[in-house]
N, C-alpha and C positions, 0 to 999 in steps of 0.2 A: 504494500500500500504506500502511496506517495505521501511524504510528510506535508505536502502543500495542499492536499485535499481537505475539505471541510468535513465536519462530523456528518453532515447531511448527505455528503457525496458517496460515502462508502456503503457497501452492502450491509443489510441488516439480517444476515442469515444466522444459522445456529452456531457458526464458528466465530461470529463477531459479537461484540458486546457494545452496549451504549456508553460504556465508561470512556472517559477522555484519554486514558492511558494507551489505548489501541491506536489513537490517531495523533498522539504527541510526536513532535519531531525529535530526533535524536540530536540533542545539543552537545556542544563540546564539554560542558560541565557534567552531563550524564555519562558520556563516554569516559571522561577522565576519572570518574568515580569507580567504574567497574573494570577498566582495562588493566590496571596494575594487579588487581586481585586475580586476574586470569593469567596474564602473561609472565609474571614473576615466578609463580610455581611451575608453570609450563617450561620456562627456560631453566629453572633449577633442576628439573627432572630430565628433560631431553638433552641438555648440554652434557652433563656427565655420562648419560647413557650412550650418546654418540661417541664420546671419547673412549669409553670402555669397549665399545664394539670395534672401533678403529684400532685400538691397542691390541685387542685379542686377535684381530686379523693380521696385524703386523707381526705379532709374536708367533702365530701359527705358521705363517708363510716363510719366516726366516728360520724356523726350528729345523734341525737335522732329522 
């Protein structure tokens, strides 16, 4: 749904609600509030996992 649409413009089906939260635009303040809580743990898990996989591959390929 486009953030520029008005409340009256969107469908009123069973998947939609009359609440204003469904038609609110994603502002920078909203994004800034949830992005660190998603990407910091993601980088904290995926970064070391990638390094461990690469080191395992390096050790196994150079072993006799």
